[in-house]
TORRO-937854 format. One record per residue: residue in one letter; x, y, z of N, C-alpha, C in turn. Coordinates in steps of 0.05 Angstrom, whole numbers, plus 32768, in hexadecimal, padded with zeros to 4 digits. Atoms other than C-alpha are relative to their C-alpha. Layout:
! TORRO-937854
("A", (X, Y, Z), (X, Y, Z), (X, Y, Z)),
...
END
This chain:
! TORRO-937854
("M", (7FEE, 8016, 8007), (7F90, 845F, 78E1), (801D, 8007, 8005)),
("R", (7FE5, 7FF7, 7FFC), (7FCF, 8489, 78E6), (800A, 7FFC, 801C)),
("R", (7FF8, 8002, 7FE4), (7FCD, 8483, 7931), (8007, 7FE3, 8008)),
("A", (7FFC, 801D, 7FF8), (7FD0, 8436, 7930), (801E, 7FFA, 8005)),
("P", (7FE3, 8007, 7FFB), (801D, 8431, 7928), (800A, 800C, 801A)),
("Q", (7FF7, 7FF3, 7FE7), (8026, 8463, 7961), (7FF6, 7FF0, 8018)),
("I", (800B, 800F, 7FEA), (7FF7, 843B, 798E), (800F, 7FE6, 8004)),
("L", (7FF2, 8019, 7FFF), (801B, 83FB, 797C), (801C, 8004, 800D)),
("R", (7FE6, 7FFA, 7FF5), (805E, 841B, 798D), (7FFE, 8004, 801E)),
("L", (8004, 7FFC, 7FE3), (8043, 8431, 79D1), (7FFB, 7FE6, 800F)),
("I", (8005, 801A, 7FF4), (8029, 83EB, 79DF), (801A, 7FF0, 8002)),
("S", (7FE6, 800E, 8000), (806C, 83CD, 79CB), (8013, 800B, 8015)),
("S", (7FEE, 7FF3, 7FEC), (8091, 8400, 79F6), (7FF8, 7FF8, 801C)),
("A", (800A, 8007, 7FE5), (8065, 83F0, 7A32), (8007, 7FE4, 8007)),
("R", (7FF9, 801C, 7FFB), (8071, 83A6, 7A2A), (801E, 7FFD, 8006)),
("T", (7FE3, 8000, 7FFB), (80BC, 83B2, 7A25), (8007, 800A, 801B)),
("S", (7FFB, 7FF4, 7FE6), (80BA, 83DE, 7A63), (7FF9, 7FEC, 8016)),
("R", (8008, 8013, 7FEC), (8094, 83A9, 7A8A), (8014, 7FE9, 8002)),
("T", (7FED, 8016, 8000), (80C4, 8373, 7A74), (801A, 8008, 800D)),
("Y", (7FE8, 7FF6, 7FF5), (8100, 839D, 7A86), (7FFE, 8003, 801F)),
("S", (8005, 7FFC, 7FE3), (80E2, 83AE, 7ACA), (8000, 7FE5, 800F)),
("T", (8000, 801A, 7FF4), (80D5, 8365, 7AD8), (801C, 7FF4, 8002)),
("A", (7FE5, 800A, 8000), (811B, 8352, 7AC4), (8011, 800D, 8016)),
("Q", (7FF1, 7FF1, 7FEC), (8138, 8388, 7AF0), (7FF9, 7FF8, 801C)),
("N", (800A, 8008, 7FE5), (810F, 836E, 7B2B), (800A, 7FE5, 8009)),
("K", (7FF6, 801A, 7FF9), (8131, 832B, 7B29), (801B, 8002, 800D)),
("T", (7FE5, 8002, 7FF3), (816C, 8319, 7B56), (8004, 7FE3, 8007)),
("H", (7FF9, 801C, 7FF9), (8189, 82DB, 7B76), (7FFD, 7FFC, 801E)),
("F", (8000, 8009, 7FE4), (817E, 82B7, 7BB8), (8012, 7FE7, 8000)),
("G", (7FED, 8016, 8004), (81BC, 828B, 7BB9), (8001, 7FFC, 7FE2)),
("F", (7FFF, 8007, 801C), (81BA, 8267, 7B76), (7FE4, 8001, 7FF3)),
("T", (801B, 7FFF, 800A), (816F, 8271, 7B6E), (7FF8, 801C, 7FF7)),
("D", (800A, 7FE6, 8009), (8151, 82AA, 7B45), (7FE5, 8006, 800D)),
("V", (8019, 7FF7, 7FF2), (811B, 82D0, 7B6B), (7FFC, 801D, 7FFA)),
("T", (8004, 7FE4, 8002), (80FB, 8314, 7B6B), (800E, 800E, 8018)),
("E", (7FF3, 7FF2, 7FEA), (811A, 834A, 7B96), (7FF0, 7FFF, 801A)),
("Q", (8012, 8001, 7FE8), (80DE, 8349, 7BC5), (8003, 7FE4, 800D)),
("E", (7FFD, 801B, 7FF5), (80E5, 82FD, 7BCC), (801A, 7FFD, 800F)),
("K", (7FE6, 8003, 7FF3), (812E, 8302, 7BDC), (8000, 800D, 801C)),
("E", (8000, 7FF2, 7FE6), (8124, 8335, 7C14), (7FF1, 7FEF, 8015)),
("Q", (800F, 8010, 7FEC), (80F0, 8308, 7C35), (800F, 7FE6, 8006)),
("K", (7FF1, 801A, 7FFC), (8119, 82C8, 7C2B), (8018, 8005, 8012)),
("V", (7FE9, 7FFA, 7FEF), (8157, 82E8, 7C49), (7FF8, 8006, 801D)),
("H", (800B, 7FFB, 7FE5), (812E, 8302, 7C83), (7FFA, 7FE6, 800E)),
("D", (8008, 8019, 7FF4), (8113, 82BC, 7C8F), (8019, 7FEF, 8008)),
("V", (7FE7, 800F, 7FFA), (8159, 829D, 7C8C), (800B, 8008, 801B)),
("F", (7FF3, 7FF6, 7FE8), (8174, 82C9, 7CC3), (7FED, 7FFE, 8019)),
("A", (8012, 8005, 7FEA), (8135, 82C4, 7CED), (8002, 7FE3, 8009)),
("N", (7FFE, 801C, 7FF9), (813D, 8279, 7CEA), (801A, 7FF9, 800E)),
("V", (7FE6, 8008, 7FF5), (8186, 8277, 7CFC), (800A, 8011, 8017)),
("A", (7FF7, 7FEC, 7FEC), (8189, 82B1, 7D2E), (800C, 7FF4, 8019)),
("K", (7FF7, 800A, 7FE6), (8190, 8288, 7D6D), (8018, 7FED, 7FFE)),
("K", (7FEA, 8013, 8004), (81C3, 8258, 7D4F), (8016, 800D, 7FEE)),
("Y", (7FEF, 7FF3, 8013), (81E7, 828B, 7D24), (801D, 7FFF, 8009)),
("D", (7FE4, 7FFF, 7FF7), (8226, 8293, 7D4E), (800C, 7FE3, 8003)),
("L", (7FF6, 801B, 7FFF), (822B, 8248, 7D5B), (8007, 7FF5, 7FE4)),
("M", (7FFB, 8009, 801B), (8226, 823A, 7D10), (8018, 800E, 7FF4)),
("N", (7FE8, 7FF2, 800A), (825B, 826F, 7D01), (8019, 7FF1, 800A)),
("D", (7FE9, 800F, 7FF4), (828A, 8249, 7D30), (8004, 7FE6, 7FF1)),
("A", (7FFF, 801A, 800D), (8279, 8207, 7D0F), (8009, 8002, 7FE3)),
("M", (7FFA, 7FFD, 801D), (827D, 821F, 7CC7), (801D, 8008, 7FFB)),
("S", (7FE5, 7FF6, 8005), (82C0, 8243, 7CCF), (8014, 7FF3, 8013)),
("M", (7FEE, 800D, 7FEC), (82DD, 8216, 7D06), (800C, 8015, 8013)),
("G", (7FF9, 7FEC, 7FED), (82E0, 8254, 7D31), (8011, 8017, 7FF4)),
("V", (7FEE, 7FEC, 800D), (830A, 827C, 7CFF), (7FF2, 801B, 7FFD)),
("H", (800E, 7FE6, 8004), (82D3, 82B1, 7CF7), (8006, 8013, 8018)),
("R", (7FF9, 7FEF, 7FE9), (82E5, 82CA, 7D3D), (801B, 800E, 7FFB)),
("L", (7FE6, 7FF3, 8007), (832D, 82D7, 7D26), (7FFC, 8015, 7FEB)),
("W", (8005, 7FEC, 8015), (8314, 82FA, 7CE7), (7FF4, 801A, 800C)),
("K", (800E, 7FE9, 7FF5), (82E6, 8327, 7D10), (8013, 8010, 8013)),
("D", (7FED, 7FF3, 7FEE), (831C, 8336, 7D44), (8014, 8011, 7FEF)),
("Y", (7FED, 7FF1, 8011), (834D, 834A, 7D0D), (7FF3, 8017, 7FF2)),
("Y", (8010, 7FEB, 800E), (8318, 8373, 7CE8), (7FFC, 8018, 8013)),
("V", (8005, 7FEA, 7FEE), (8305, 839C, 7D25), (801A, 800B, 800B)),
("G", (7FE7, 7FF7, 7FF6), (834C, 83A0, 7D3F), (800F, 8012, 7FED)),
("G", (7FF3, 7FEF, 8014), (8362, 83C1, 7CFE), (7FF1, 801A, 7FFB)),
("L", (800F, 7FE8, 8005), (832F, 83F9, 7D03), (800B, 8018, 8010)),
("N", (7FF8, 7FE8, 7FF2), (8344, 8440, 7D14), (7FE7, 800F, 8009)),
("I", (8019, 7FF5, 7FF5), (830B, 8456, 7D41), (8006, 801A, 800F)),
("P", (7FFC, 7FE6, 7FF2), (8309, 84A0, 7D54), (7FF5, 8000, 801C)),
("Y", (800A, 7FFB, 7FE5), (82FD, 84B8, 7D9B), (7FE2, 8007, 7FFE)),
("N", (801E, 7FFB, 7FFF), (82B2, 84B8, 7DAC), (7FF3, 7FFB, 7FE5)),
("A", (800B, 8007, 801A), (82A4, 8499, 7D68), (7FE3, 7FF7, 8001)),
("K", (801B, 800B, 8005), (825D, 848C, 7D50), (8003, 7FEB, 7FEA)),
("I", (7FFC, 8016, 8013), (825D, 8448, 7D2D), (7FE5, 7FF4, 7FF9)),
("L", (8017, 800F, 8009), (8227, 8427, 7D04), (8009, 7FE5, 7FF8)),
("D", (7FFA, 801C, 8008), (822D, 83DB, 7D02), (7FE7, 7FF4, 7FF3)),
("M", (8017, 8009, 800F), (81FD, 83C6, 7CCC), (8001, 7FE1, 7FFD)),
("A", (8002, 801E, 8000), (81E4, 837D, 7CC9), (800F, 7FF5, 8019)),
("G", (7FF0, 8007, 7FE8), (8201, 837B, 7D10), (7FF3, 7FEB, 8012)),
("G", (800F, 8016, 7FF4), (81CC, 834A, 7D28), (8008, 7FF9, 801D)),
("T", (7FFB, 800B, 7FE6), (81E8, 8322, 7D62), (8016, 800E, 8010)),
("G", (7FEE, 7FEF, 7FF0), (821B, 8357, 7D77), (801D, 7FF8, 7FFF)),
("D", (7FE4, 8009, 8001), (825B, 8332, 7D65), (8014, 8017, 7FFA)),
("I", (7FEE, 7FEA, 8007), (827B, 836F, 7D45), (7FFD, 8017, 8013)),
("A", (8005, 7FEA, 7FEE), (825A, 83A3, 7D72), (800F, 7FFD, 801A)),
("F", (7FF2, 8005, 7FE7), (8277, 8383, 7DB1), (801E, 8004, 7FFC)),
("R", (7FE3, 7FFD, 8005), (82BC, 8381, 7D92), (8006, 801E, 7FFD)),
("L", (7FFC, 7FE3, 8004), (82B5, 83CB, 7D7E), (8001, 800E, 801B)),
("C", (8001, 7FF4, 7FE5), (82A3, 83DD, 7DC6), (8019, 7FFA, 8010)),
("R", (7FE7, 8008, 7FF2), (82DF, 83B7, 7DE0), (8018, 800E, 7FF4)),
("H", (7FEA, 7FF4, 800E), (830D, 83D6, 7DAC), (8002, 801E, 8006)),
("S", (8001, 7FE3, 7FFA), (82F7, 841D, 7DBC), (7FF0, 8005, 8019)),
("A", (800D, 7FFB, 7FE7), (82E6, 8434, 7E02), (7FEB, 8016, 7FFF)),
("T", (8012, 7FE8, 8001), (82BF, 8471, 7DEA), (7FEB, 7FFE, 7FEA)),
("A", (8012, 8001, 8017), (829B, 845B, 7DAB), (7FE4, 7FF8, 8008)),
("K", (801C, 8009, 7FFC), (824F, 8454, 7DA8), (7FF8, 7FF3, 7FE5)),
("V", (8006, 8010, 8017), (8234, 8420, 7D79), (7FE2, 7FFC, 7FFC)),
("T", (801C, 8006, 8008), (81F1, 841D, 7D55), (8001, 7FE5, 7FF1)),
("V", (8001, 801A, 800D), (81E4, 83D4, 7D44), (7FE5, 7FFE, 7FF1)),
("S", (8018, 8001, 8011), (81B3, 83CE, 7D0A), (7FFF, 7FE6, 7FF0)),
("D", (8004, 8019, 800F), (8196, 8391, 7CE8), (7FE3, 8000, 7FF6)),
("I", (801B, 8001, 800B), (8159, 8384, 7CBC), (7FF0, 7FEB, 800F)),
("N", (800D, 8017, 7FF4), (8149, 8347, 7CE6), (7FFE, 8004, 801F)),
("Q", (8003, 7FFB, 7FE3), (812C, 8354, 7D2C), (8008, 7FE8, 8011)),
("P", (7FF7, 8017, 7FF0), (8138, 830C, 7D45), (801E, 8000, 8004)),
("M", (7FE3, 7FFF, 7FFD), (8183, 8316, 7D38), (8007, 8016, 8015)),
("L", (7FFC, 7FEA, 7FED), (8181, 8358, 7D5F), (7FF9, 7FF7, 801C)),
("D", (8008, 800A, 7FE6), (815C, 8336, 7D98), (8015, 7FEF, 800D)),
("V", (7FEA, 8011, 7FF6), (8194, 8303, 7D9E), (8017, 8012, 8009)),
("G", (7FEA, 7FED, 7FF9), (81C7, 833C, 7D9E), (7FFB, 800E, 801B)),
("K", (8007, 7FF2, 7FE7), (81A3, 8361, 7DD6), (8003, 7FED, 8018)),
("E", (7FFD, 8013, 7FEB), (81A1, 8322, 7E00), (801E, 7FFB, 8006)),
("R", (7FE3, 8004, 7FFC), (81EB, 8317, 7DF5), (800D, 8018, 800E)),
("A", (7FF5, 7FE8, 7FF4), (81FB, 835F, 7E07), (7FFC, 8000, 801E)),
("N", (8006, 8000, 7FE4), (81DA, 8357, 7E4A), (8011, 7FEB, 800F)),
("S", (7FF0, 8015, 7FF3), (8204, 8319, 7E58), (801E, 8004, 7FFE)),
("E", (7FE3, 7FF9, 8003), (8247, 8337, 7E43), (8007, 8014, 8015)),
("K", (7FFB, 7FEF, 7FE9), (8262, 8353, 7E84), (8011, 8018, 7FFA)),
("D", (7FEF, 7FE9, 8005), (8295, 8381, 7E64), (7FF5, 8013, 7FEB)),
("I", (800D, 7FEE, 8014), (8264, 83A2, 7E34), (7FEC, 8013, 800E)),
("Q", (8012, 7FEC, 7FF5), (8242, 83E3, 7E48), (7FE8, 8002, 7FED)),
("V", (8016, 8001, 8013), (81FD, 83DB, 7E2A), (7FF6, 801C, 7FF8)),
("N", (8009, 7FE5, 8007), (81F1, 8426, 7E2B), (8010, 800C, 7FE9)),
("R", (7FF0, 7FF8, 8018), (8226, 842C, 7DF4), (7FF5, 7FF3, 7FE7)),
("L", (800B, 800E, 8017), (81FB, 8401, 7DC6), (7FE3, 8009, 7FFC)),
("E", (801B, 7FF9, 8008), (81BC, 8413, 7DA0), (7FF8, 7FEB, 7FEB)),
("W", (8009, 8015, 8011), (8193, 83DE, 7D7B), (7FE9, 8009, 7FEF)),
("I", (8015, 7FF6, 8012), (816A, 83F1, 7D3D), (7FFC, 7FED, 7FE9)),
("C", (8008, 8011, 8017), (8145, 83C4, 7D0C), (7FFC, 8011, 7FE8)),
("A", (8001, 7FEF, 8018), (8151, 83E1, 7CC7), (800B, 7FF1, 7FE8)),
("N", (7FF6, 800B, 801A), (815D, 83D1, 7C7E), (8019, 800F, 7FF8)),
("A", (7FE6, 7FF4, 8007), (81A5, 83DD, 7C69), (7FFE, 8010, 7FE6)),
("E", (8003, 7FF2, 8019), (818D, 83F6, 7C25), (7FF0, 801A, 8003)),
("E", (800F, 7FE8, 7FFA), (8161, 842C, 7C45), (8003, 8007, 801E)),
("M", (7FFA, 7FFC, 7FE4), (8182, 8440, 7C86), (7FF1, 8018, 800B)),
("P", (800F, 7FEA, 7FF4), (8158, 846C, 7CB5), (8012, 8013, 8010)),
("F", (7FEC, 7FF0, 7FF1), (8195, 8495, 7CCA), (8006, 801A, 7FF0)),
("A", (7FFB, 7FE6, 800D), (81A5, 84DE, 7CBB), (801B, 8000, 7FF1)),
("D", (7FE7, 7FFC, 800E), (81DB, 84F4, 7C8A), (8016, 8008, 8012)),
("N", (7FE8, 7FF6, 7FF2), (8222, 84FE, 7CA3), (7FFF, 7FFC, 801F)),
("T", (8004, 8005, 7FE3), (8215, 84DD, 7CE7), (8016, 7FEF, 800D)),
("Y", (7FEE, 8014, 7FF4), (8248, 84A5, 7CF1), (801D, 8004, 7FF7)),
("D", (7FE3, 7FFF, 8006), (8294, 84A2, 7CF5), (8009, 7FE6, 7FF2)),
("L", (7FF8, 801A, 800A), (8297, 8459, 7CE2), (7FE8, 7FEF, 7FF9)),
("F", (8015, 8013, 8008), (826B, 8428, 7CBC), (800D, 7FE4, 7FFE)),
("T", (7FF6, 801B, 8002), (8277, 83DE, 7CC7), (7FE9, 7FED, 7FF8)),
("M", (8013, 8014, 8008), (8255, 83A1, 7CA9), (800F, 7FE6, 7FFC)),
("S", (7FF2, 8019, 8000), (826A, 8359, 7CB3), (7FEF, 7FE9, 7FF7)),
("F", (800F, 8017, 800C), (8252, 831F, 7C88), (7FE3, 8005, 7FFD)),
("G", (801C, 7FF9, 8004), (8212, 8343, 7C77), (7FF9, 800B, 7FE5)),
("I", (8007, 7FF2, 8019), (8216, 836A, 7C37), (7FF9, 7FEE, 7FE9)),
("R", (8006, 8012, 8017), (8215, 832E, 7C09), (7FE3, 7FF6, 8001)),
("N", (801C, 8008, 7FFE), (81CE, 831F, 7C23), (7FED, 8016, 7FF8)),
("C", (8011, 7FEA, 8009), (81B4, 8363, 7C0D), (7FFA, 7FFE, 7FE3)),
("T", (8008, 8001, 801C), (818E, 8368, 7BCC), (8011, 8012, 7FEF)),
("H", (7FF1, 7FEC, 800F), (81B4, 83A6, 7BB6), (8018, 8009, 8011)),
("P", (7FE9, 7FF8, 7FF1), (81FA, 83A9, 7BD5), (8009, 801D, 7FFA)),
("D", (7FF9, 7FE5, 8008), (8207, 83E9, 7BAE), (7FF0, 8015, 800F)),
("K", (8011, 7FEE, 7FF1), (81CD, 840B, 7BD2), (8009, 8002, 801D)),
("V", (7FF6, 8000, 7FE5), (81EA, 83F7, 7C15), (8019, 8012, 8002)),
("I", (7FE8, 7FEF, 8000), (822D, 8417, 7C03), (7FF8, 801D, 7FFC)),
("Q", (8009, 7FE5, 8004), (8208, 8455, 7BEB), (7FF5, 800C, 801A)),
("E", (800B, 7FF8, 7FE6), (81E3, 8459, 7C2D), (8016, 8004, 8015)),
("A", (7FEA, 7FFD, 7FEE), (8223, 844F, 7C54), (800E, 801A, 7FFB)),
("F", (7FF3, 7FE7, 8007), (8242, 8489, 7C2E), (7FF0, 8018, 800B)),
("R", (8012, 7FEA, 7FF7), (8206, 84B5, 7C3F), (8001, 8004, 801E)),
("I", (8002, 7FFD, 7FE3), (8205, 84A7, 7C8A), (801B, 8005, 800D)),
("L", (7FE5, 7FFB, 7FF5), (8250, 84AD, 7C94), (8006, 801E, 7FFF)),
("K", (7FF5, 7FE4, 8000), (826F, 84F0, 7CA7), (8016, 8002, 7FEB)),
("P", (7FE8, 7FFD, 8010), (82A2, 850D, 7C77), (8019, 7FF7, 800F)),
("G", (7FE9, 800B, 7FF3), (82E2, 84E8, 7C86), (7FF9, 7FE6, 800F)),
("G", (8009, 8019, 7FF3), (82B9, 84AD, 7CA2), (800A, 7FE8, 7FF1)),
("Q", (7FF4, 8018, 800B), (82D1, 8466, 7C97), (7FEA, 7FEB, 7FFB)),
("L", (8010, 8018, 8006), (82AF, 842A, 7C77), (8012, 7FE8, 8002)),
("A", (7FF0, 8018, 7FFC), (82C7, 83E5, 7C8B), (7FED, 7FE8, 7FFF)),
("I", (8013, 8016, 8005), (82A4, 83A6, 7C71), (8010, 7FE6, 7FFF)),
("L", (7FF5, 801B, 8000), (82B7, 835E, 7C80), (7FEC, 7FED, 7FF3)),
("E", (8013, 8011, 800F), (8299, 832D, 7C4F), (800F, 7FE8, 7FF3)),
("F", (7FF5, 8017, 800F), (82A4, 82E8, 7C31), (8006, 8009, 7FE3)),
("S", (7FF8, 7FF8, 801B), (82C7, 82ED, 7BEE), (8009, 7FE8, 7FF0)),
("Q", (7FF7, 8015, 8013), (82EA, 82C5, 7BB7), (801A, 7FF5, 800A)),
("V", (7FE8, 800D, 7FF5), (831C, 8294, 7BD2), (8015, 7FFB, 7FEA)),
("N", (7FEA, 8006, 8012), (8360, 8287, 7BB3), (7FFA, 7FE7, 7FEF)),
("S", (8008, 8016, 8012), (8357, 825A, 7B76), (800C, 7FE5, 8007)),
("A", (7FF4, 8019, 7FF8), (8387, 8226, 7B91), (7FF0, 7FF1, 8016)),
("L", (8010, 800C, 7FEA), (835A, 821B, 7BCE), (7FE3, 7FFC, 7FF9)),
("K", (801C, 8000, 8007), (8318, 8221, 7BA9), (7FF3, 7FE4, 8000)),
("P", (800D, 801B, 7FFF), (830A, 81D6, 7B9F), (7FFB, 7FF6, 801C)),
("I", (8003, 8009, 7FE4), (8315, 81C7, 7BE9), (7FEB, 8011, 800E)),
("Y", (8013, 7FED, 7FF3), (82EE, 8205, 7BFF), (7FE4, 7FFA, 7FF6)),
("D", (801B, 8005, 800B), (82B3, 81F5, 7BD1), (7FF6, 7FE5, 800B)),
("A", (8009, 801A, 7FF6), (82B1, 81AC, 7BE8), (7FF7, 8003, 801D)),
("Y", (8008, 7FFC, 7FE4), (82AF, 81C2, 7C31), (7FE6, 8010, 8001)),
("S", (8017, 7FEE, 7FFF), (827C, 81F9, 7C24), (7FE6, 7FF1, 7FF9)),
("F", (8019, 800C, 800A), (824A, 81D0, 7BFC), (7FF9, 7FE6, 800D)),
("N", (8005, 801B, 7FF6), (8252, 818D, 7C1D), (7FFF, 7FFE, 801F)),
("V", (7FFF, 8001, 7FE3), (825F, 819D, 7C66), (7FEE, 8014, 800E)),
("I", (800F, 7FEA, 7FF2), (8240, 81E0, 7C79), (7FE2, 7FFB, 8000)),
("P", (801D, 8006, 7FFE), (81F8, 81CE, 7C65), (7FF9, 7FEA, 8013)),
("V", (8005, 8017, 7FEE), (81FE, 818D, 7C8C), (8003, 800A, 801D)),
("L", (7FFD, 7FF5, 7FE5), (8217, 81B3, 7CC9), (7FE7, 8010, 8007)),
("G", (8019, 7FF1, 7FFC), (81DA, 81E1, 7CC1), (7FE9, 7FEE, 8008)),
("E", (8015, 8014, 7FF9), (81AD, 81A4, 7CC3), (8004, 7FF5, 801C)),
("I", (7FFA, 800D, 7FE6), (81D0, 8185, 7D00), (7FFD, 8014, 8017)),
("L", (7FFE, 7FED, 7FEA), (81DA, 81C4, 7D2A), (7FE8, 8013, 8002)),
("A", (8015, 7FEC, 8000), (81A0, 81F0, 7D15), (7FE6, 7FF5, 7FF4)),
("S", (8017, 800C, 800D), (816F, 81C0, 7CF4), (7FF6, 8011, 7FE8)),
("D", (8007, 7FEE, 8016), (8172, 81ED, 7CB7), (8015, 7FFF, 7FEA)),
("R", (7FED, 8004, 8016), (8198, 81D4, 7C7B), (7FFD, 8016, 7FEB)),
("A", (8005, 7FED, 8016), (8177, 8203, 7C49), (800D, 801B, 8004)),
("S", (7FF5, 7FE6, 7FFB), (818D, 8243, 7C6B), (801E, 8001, 7FFC)),
("Y", (7FE3, 8000, 8002), (81D5, 822F, 7C6D), (8009, 7FF9, 7FE3)),
("Q", (7FFB, 8004, 801D), (81D2, 8216, 7C25), (8000, 801B, 7FF2)),
("Y", (8002, 7FE5, 800C), (81BC, 825D, 7C13), (8019, 8010, 8007)),
("L", (7FE9, 7FF0, 7FF8), (81F5, 827C, 7C3B), (8019, 7FF9, 7FF0)),
("V", (7FE9, 8009, 8010), (8228, 8252, 7C16), (7FFD, 800B, 7FE3)),
("E", (8004, 7FF7, 801C), (8209, 8263, 7BD2), (8003, 801E, 7FFE)),
("S", (7FFF, 7FE3, 8002), (8204, 82AD, 7BE2), (801D, 800B, 7FFE)),
("I", (7FE4, 7FF8, 8002), (8250, 82B2, 7BE9), (8009, 8000, 7FE3)),
("R", (7FF8, 8002, 801C), (8258, 829B, 7BA1), (7FF3, 8015, 7FEE)),
("K", (800E, 7FEC, 8011), (8227, 82CF, 7B87), (800A, 801D, 8006)),
("F", (7FF7, 7FE5, 7FF8), (824A, 830A, 7BA9), (8018, 8008, 7FEE)),
("P", (7FE9, 7FF8, 8011), (827C, 8334, 7B80), (801B, 7FF9, 800D)),
("D", (7FE6, 8005, 7FF5), (82C5, 8323, 7B88), (800D, 8019, 800B)),
("Q", (7FF4, 7FEA, 7FF2), (82F6, 8350, 7BAC), (8003, 8019, 7FEF)),
("D", (7FFD, 7FE8, 8011), (8305, 837E, 7B71), (7FE5, 800B, 7FF8)),
("G", (801B, 7FF6, 8008), (82BC, 8381, 7B5C), (7FF2, 800F, 8016)),
("F", (800C, 7FF2, 7FE9), (82A4, 8395, 7BA1), (800E, 801A, 8006)),
("S", (7FF1, 7FE7, 7FFC), (82DC, 83C8, 7BA8), (7FF7, 8015, 7FEC)),
("Q", (8009, 7FED, 8014), (82C4, 83E8, 7B68), (7FE5, 800C, 8007)),
("I", (801A, 7FF6, 7FF7), (827D, 83EE, 7B83), (8005, 8016, 8015)),
("I", (7FFA, 7FED, 7FEA), (829A, 8412, 7BC0), (800B, 801A, 7FF4)),
("R", (7FF5, 7FE8, 800D), (82C2, 8442, 7B93), (7FE9, 800F, 7FF2)),
("D", (8015, 7FF3, 8010), (8285, 844F, 7B67), (7FED, 8010, 8011)),
("K", (8012, 7FF2, 7FEE), (825E, 8467, 7BA3), (800D, 8018, 800E)),
("G", (7FF3, 7FE7, 7FF7), (8291, 849D, 7BB2), (8016, 7FFE, 8015)),
("F", (7FEB, 8004, 7FEC), (82C2, 847F, 7BE4), (801C, 8003, 7FF5)),
("D", (7FE3, 7FFE, 8007), (830C, 848F, 7BE2), (800F, 7FEB, 8010)),
("N", (7FEE, 8012, 7FF3), (8347, 8465, 7BF7), (7FF4, 7FE4, 8004)),
("V", (800D, 801B, 7FFF), (8322, 8425, 7BE6), (8015, 7FEA, 7FFD)),
("R", (7FED, 8016, 8001), (8349, 83E6, 7BF4), (7FF3, 7FE8, 800E)),
("Y", (800A, 8018, 7FF2), (833F, 839E, 7C0C), (8018, 7FEF, 8009)),
("E", (7FEC, 8013, 7FF5), (8366, 836A, 7C33), (7FF3, 7FE5, 8002)),
("N", (800A, 801B, 7FFF), (835C, 8320, 7C29), (8007, 7FF3, 801B)),
("L", (7FFB, 8010, 7FE8), (8356, 82F3, 7C66), (7FFD, 7FE2, 7FF8)),
("T", (8001, 801C, 8005), (8364, 82A8, 7C64), (7FFE, 7FFA, 7FE2)),
("F", (7FFE, 8005, 801C), (8376, 82A7, 7C1A), (7FE7, 8009, 7FF0)),
("G", (8017, 7FF6, 800E), (8339, 82CF, 7C06), (7FE5, 7FF4, 8008)),
("V", (801A, 800A, 7FF7), (8304, 82A8, 7C2B), (7FEE, 8017, 8008)),
("C", (800F, 7FE7, 7FFB), (82EF, 82EC, 7C44), (8014, 8017, 7FFB)),
("A", (7FF0, 7FE8, 8004), (8308, 8333, 7C3A), (7FF5, 8018, 800F)),
("I", (8008, 7FE7, 7FF3), (8308, 8375, 7C5E), (8002, 8016, 7FEB)),
("H", (8001, 7FEA, 8013), (82F3, 83AF, 7C32), (7FFE, 801B, 800F)),
("K", (8001, 7FE6, 7FF2), (8300, 83F7, 7C47), (7FFF, 8017, 7FEC)),
("G", (8001, 7FE7, 800F), (82F3, 843D, 7C2D), (7FFC, 8017, 8012)),
("V", (8003, 7FE7, 7FF0), (82F0, 8485, 7C45), (7FEE, 8013, 7FF0)),
("K", (8010, 7FEB, 800D), (82BB, 84B9, 7C36), (8010, 801A, 7FFF)),
("P", (7FEF, 7FE8, 8003), (82DE, 84F7, 7C1A), (7FF7, 8016, 8012)),
("R", (8007, 7FEA, 7FEF), (82E1, 8533, 7C47), (7FF6, 8018, 7FF0)),
("K", (8008, 7FEA, 8012), (82D6, 8562, 7C0B), (800D, 8019, 8009)),
END
């Protein structure tokens, strides 16, 4: 009989552990609560669905401004001679092509979890006359579990992709691991807009962008998710703290277009 309380405590502890585990396994897909496994599949499906119209929709959603953001982002990078660059969530090649044009010697590994996005990028690379395809490598991989060796790359870039990852902190941790000492991290991502513009920005985002998705890509739901995902991502200071917590030095950010998006940078210490 003396063992009964101990058994009851063990049962209670097991129930608590299972409850905690289940709670920890929950995340968000836009404004919807889902399991982590569900989110990964749903995000994969979103980008598989929009792959062929992704660049067209970026033009429509931003009225072409995304091109200026990306030009400014890449133009501000200090790329070493013969640099090895990992462009994660690089999909259709938008950033990789800019990197190749910005540096005549860099070699770029374009990685994305979604093979249809990479397929579009490869097709585009073959049609871009000023791009040397032998300077590009295309690898399908999960940003949270990168299949790359430690201390390999001089520069890690990621553009409008990290907010779609289930664990952004794991992505930053992996970026730290694969960068060489002294290597640079540079991430372009949607962020929190200036409060004075927020009502106009929200009205456009929620009322116009999903409709454009329906008209141009026959996919309202995917673009509804993309709008919602921006609101669930940490603000500029919150994301900067994640980068610091993973060991990066000289962490800073720069807002573009009143905070519609931001460029985040950090450096892996040389030790």
